[in-house]
Backbone bond lengths (Angstrom), bond angles and torsions (degrees), N, CA, C in turn:
res aa  C-N    CA-C-N  psi(-1)  N-CA   C-N-CA  omega(-1)  CA-C   N-CA-C  phi
1 V - - - 1.457 - - 1.522 108.81 -
2 Q 1.323 115.17 135.27 1.470 120.42 177.88 1.522 109.74 -133.06
3 L 1.334 115.28 148.49 1.449 122.10 172.07 1.518 107.80 -115.03
4 Q 1.310 116.48 126.97 1.462 121.90 -178.97 1.515 108.80 -117.66
5 A 1.325 115.12 113.47 1.472 120.59 -179.15 1.517 110.25 -98.72
6 S 1.324 114.85 150.54 1.458 120.51 177.50 1.525 109.19 -154.32
7 G 1.334 115.27 167.10 1.452 119.68 172.69 1.511 115.84 107.79
8 G 1.306 117.89 -4.60 1.457 119.65 178.84 1.527 110.99 -71.82
9 G 1.316 115.85 175.49 1.444 119.76 179.23 1.514 111.56 158.10
10 L 1.310 114.68 -158.02 1.461 121.92 -177.52 1.522 109.75 -106.70
11 A 1.323 115.94 134.88 1.456 121.09 177.28 1.522 109.10 -139.78
12 H 1.302 115.20 154.58 1.461 119.94 173.73 1.518 108.68 -85.36
13 A 1.295 116.23 157.16 1.462 120.40 175.71 1.528 109.59 -56.05
14 G 1.331 114.74 134.02 1.451 120.40 -176.41 1.512 113.88 91.40
15 G 1.317 116.00 -10.07 1.450 120.87 -178.57 1.513 112.93 -83.44
16 S 1.330 114.98 -173.14 1.461 121.57 -175.47 1.523 111.08 -133.55
17 L 1.306 114.53 150.42 1.459 122.87 170.89 1.520 107.83 -143.43
18 R 1.320 116.04 154.03 1.463 120.52 176.47 1.525 108.79 -126.64
19 L 1.304 115.75 121.86 1.449 121.59 177.47 1.529 109.53 -97.43
20 S 1.326 114.63 146.14 1.455 120.93 175.85 1.515 108.80 -129.48
21 C 1.316 116.30 151.52 1.459 120.72 177.07 1.516 108.45 -149.06
22 A 1.321 115.79 119.71 1.459 121.47 -177.47 1.520 110.37 -110.86
23 A 1.314 114.96 133.08 1.457 121.07 175.06 1.514 108.69 -94.73
24 S 1.326 115.73 137.51 1.457 120.09 -179.56 1.522 109.68 -142.49
25 G 1.319 115.08 162.55 1.454 120.24 179.95 1.513 110.40 122.35
26 S 1.317 114.75 -158.40 1.454 121.20 -177.04 1.530 109.71 -84.02
27 I 1.325 114.65 78.34 1.465 121.97 -171.66 1.517 110.82 -106.52
28 F 1.335 115.39 131.97 1.459 119.68 170.32 1.533 109.26 -94.16
29 S 1.317 115.26 -45.16 1.463 119.82 -177.08 1.525 110.39 -155.06
30 V 1.329 115.30 138.63 1.465 120.25 174.16 1.517 108.04 -106.94
31 N 1.280 117.12 119.67 1.460 121.33 -177.30 1.530 109.70 -91.93
32 T 1.299 118.85 -127.29 1.459 119.84 -177.05 1.527 111.20 -63.47
33 M 1.321 115.38 134.08 1.453 122.69 174.92 1.529 108.15 -120.41
34 G 1.311 115.45 155.75 1.463 116.81 -178.30 1.502 113.48 -163.17
35 W 1.324 113.46 174.78 1.457 121.99 176.97 1.522 109.03 -125.83
36 Y 1.316 114.90 137.93 1.452 123.44 174.20 1.523 107.16 -126.27
37 R 1.322 115.82 164.29 1.464 118.16 176.39 1.517 109.94 -144.01
38 Q 1.327 114.25 154.37 1.451 120.36 179.43 1.513 108.71 -138.00
39 A 1.319 115.27 113.01 1.452 121.17 175.93 1.527 109.38 -86.12
40 P 1.323 117.76 156.76 1.473 120.33 -179.50 1.521 111.61 -55.12
41 G 1.330 115.38 128.57 1.456 120.71 178.52 1.508 114.74 81.12
42 N 1.324 116.46 -0.56 1.468 120.35 -178.72 1.522 111.34 -113.24
43 L 1.317 115.68 163.53 1.446 120.81 173.62 1.528 109.75 -78.08
44 R 1.318 115.36 158.75 1.458 119.61 175.31 1.526 108.23 -68.08
45 E 1.332 115.61 135.74 1.461 120.08 -177.90 1.514 110.98 -129.54
46 L 1.328 114.53 152.67 1.449 121.48 177.93 1.520 110.31 -70.20
47 V 1.336 115.43 139.84 1.460 120.96 172.75 1.524 109.51 -109.45
48 A 1.325 116.21 -54.15 1.462 119.93 -177.11 1.518 109.81 -163.32
49 T 1.340 115.77 151.39 1.449 121.30 173.91 1.520 109.30 -133.66
50 I 1.336 114.87 158.74 1.457 120.36 177.08 1.521 108.33 -145.27
51 T 1.332 115.71 131.92 1.454 119.84 179.05 1.525 109.93 -81.75
52 K 1.310 115.15 173.24 1.463 120.03 -179.76 1.526 111.13 -63.78
53 T 1.321 116.42 -28.39 1.460 120.76 -179.87 1.525 112.74 -91.18
54 G 1.338 116.44 3.22 1.456 119.56 172.91 1.507 116.68 96.41
55 N 1.305 118.19 5.29 1.463 119.43 176.01 1.522 109.52 -74.19
56 T 1.317 115.54 131.78 1.457 119.78 -174.93 1.519 112.37 -115.84
57 N 1.318 113.75 154.44 1.457 122.12 173.89 1.528 106.33 -136.06
58 I 1.318 116.52 120.61 1.463 120.94 -177.00 1.519 108.18 -127.16
59 V 1.319 116.43 132.85 1.459 119.88 -176.85 1.525 110.08 -69.91
60 D 1.303 115.61 153.30 1.463 121.01 -173.80 1.532 113.29 -59.86
61 S 1.329 117.35 -33.60 1.460 120.60 -175.07 1.521 113.56 -65.45
62 V 1.331 117.08 -20.02 1.465 120.37 -179.69 1.522 112.54 -120.93
63 K 1.315 116.96 -1.74 1.457 120.70 -178.03 1.523 109.77 -61.25
64 G 1.319 115.39 135.03 1.461 120.31 -177.49 1.518 113.62 89.76
65 R 1.324 116.01 -14.49 1.470 120.19 178.33 1.527 112.11 -115.64
66 F 1.313 116.80 -36.57 1.461 121.47 -178.53 1.534 109.61 -106.78
67 T 1.322 115.49 145.51 1.462 121.84 176.42 1.517 108.74 -130.77
68 I 1.321 116.06 132.59 1.458 120.66 176.51 1.522 108.31 -107.09
69 S 1.323 115.74 139.50 1.457 121.02 178.07 1.520 108.21 -148.45
70 R 1.323 116.26 171.05 1.461 119.27 179.54 1.512 110.23 -150.63
71 D 1.318 114.08 157.84 1.453 122.97 173.95 1.517 106.04 -120.01
72 N 1.316 116.48 103.11 1.460 119.84 -175.42 1.523 112.26 -65.26
73 A 1.302 117.78 -31.85 1.467 120.57 179.73 1.527 110.80 -65.62
74 K 1.316 116.27 -27.83 1.465 120.77 -179.09 1.527 112.53 -104.90
75 N 1.332 116.81 2.55 1.476 120.60 -176.75 1.523 111.13 49.99
76 T 1.318 115.62 43.54 1.456 121.33 -174.10 1.520 110.94 -124.96
77 V 1.321 115.46 139.00 1.460 121.76 175.94 1.526 108.47 -117.20
78 Y 1.319 115.22 144.93 1.459 121.62 -178.02 1.530 109.93 -122.60
79 L 1.305 115.59 152.69 1.463 121.08 171.49 1.528 107.24 -132.59
80 Q 1.310 116.02 107.22 1.460 121.30 176.38 1.521 107.54 -89.09
81 M 1.307 115.69 120.01 1.462 121.55 -175.89 1.524 108.81 -114.73
82 N 1.317 116.04 111.83 1.460 122.71 177.50 1.523 109.08 -113.97
83 G 1.304 116.15 162.44 1.454 119.49 178.27 1.506 113.16 56.95
84 L 1.322 116.11 41.44 1.464 120.07 -174.97 1.516 111.74 -60.66
85 K 1.325 114.58 145.77 1.455 122.55 178.26 1.516 109.23 -122.57
86 P 1.320 118.57 155.16 1.473 119.87 177.92 1.532 112.56 -54.57
87 E 1.316 117.24 -31.93 1.463 119.17 179.80 1.517 113.42 -72.56
88 D 1.328 118.08 -5.18 1.457 121.33 173.15 1.525 111.74 -82.97
89 T 1.315 116.67 -6.28 1.461 120.80 178.73 1.523 110.41 -61.34
90 A 1.331 115.30 123.76 1.465 120.98 -176.68 1.523 108.87 -177.34
91 V 1.308 115.08 171.41 1.458 120.98 166.33 1.520 106.73 -90.81
92 Y 1.309 116.23 126.63 1.457 121.85 -177.95 1.531 109.41 -101.69
93 Y 1.314 115.00 130.96 1.456 121.86 -178.75 1.524 109.77 -117.66
94 C 1.319 115.98 135.07 1.460 118.57 172.09 1.526 109.26 -92.72
95 N 1.294 113.73 156.67 1.462 121.57 -174.77 1.520 108.10 -142.68
96 A 1.318 115.92 143.77 1.462 118.68 178.27 1.511 110.16 -149.94
97 N 1.319 114.10 142.57 1.460 120.85 172.20 1.518 106.91 -98.11
98 V 1.333 115.61 116.10 1.466 120.87 -169.75 1.519 110.79 -120.33
99 L 1.317 115.20 133.27 1.455 121.39 169.76 1.526 106.95 -98.28
100 A 1.314 116.05 112.20 1.454 120.39 -177.59 1.525 110.40 -80.15
101 R 1.323 114.99 167.70 1.456 119.82 179.20 1.524 111.86 -66.45
102 S 1.309 115.78 -16.02 1.462 120.94 175.42 1.523 111.80 -79.62
103 W 1.334 115.25 0.64 1.463 123.10 -178.49 1.512 112.29 70.24
104 R 1.314 116.54 18.86 1.462 121.06 174.05 1.524 108.34 -99.21
105 S 1.305 115.65 131.88 1.456 121.64 179.18 1.521 109.34 -103.88
106 A 1.293 116.76 134.24 1.461 120.28 -178.81 1.525 110.14 -152.66
107 E 1.308 114.97 163.31 1.458 121.99 177.97 1.528 108.41 -100.90
108 Y 1.315 115.60 134.20 1.454 120.74 -177.98 1.521 110.18 -124.16
109 W 1.325 115.09 152.76 1.464 122.75 178.69 1.520 110.47 -123.40
110 G 1.323 115.40 142.65 1.444 120.57 171.67 1.518 110.41 -78.72
111 Q 1.322 115.42 176.79 1.454 120.66 -173.00 1.523 113.07 -81.84
112 G 1.308 117.86 -9.41 1.460 120.64 -178.98 1.515 111.71 92.95
113 T 1.308 114.99 138.82 1.461 120.61 175.81 1.529 107.50 -133.02
114 E 1.301 115.83 133.63 1.459 121.32 -171.95 1.517 111.82 -86.40
115 V 1.315 115.04 132.61 1.467 122.54 175.60 1.525 108.04 -119.96
116 T 1.312 116.26 125.10 1.458 121.79 178.23 1.517 108.93 -123.91
117 V 1.316 115.92 125.36 1.463 121.40 -179.06 1.517 108.40 -115.81
118 S 1.309 116.08 120.08 1.462 120.84 -179.86 1.522 110.31 -94.86
119 S 1.311 115.32 148.98 1.472 119.77 -178.62 1.517 111.82 -87.52
């Protein structure tokens, strides 16, 4: 199982970016998916999660600006980031809890995609 993230880049403050992350491999079911971020010198922190049925959890620091969604048919999770601020600058990692066809359940991480917001 692999997670492939894309969509990072450079944005000005107030701008928008959309991140995508697709899970692939020998997958039976993808359960909760989410996004985390790690700024330089900081620990990795939760940004948002979404269950298979669409229940979301978004941290207060991005609530109202970021939206998490998913396409279950494509095993893909998205993070729409609007109203970006310089403090959103970080490497963003996607995460998924996957039940493989081998009936083994495990947590997987994407490779990270860099988001830089200039003031």
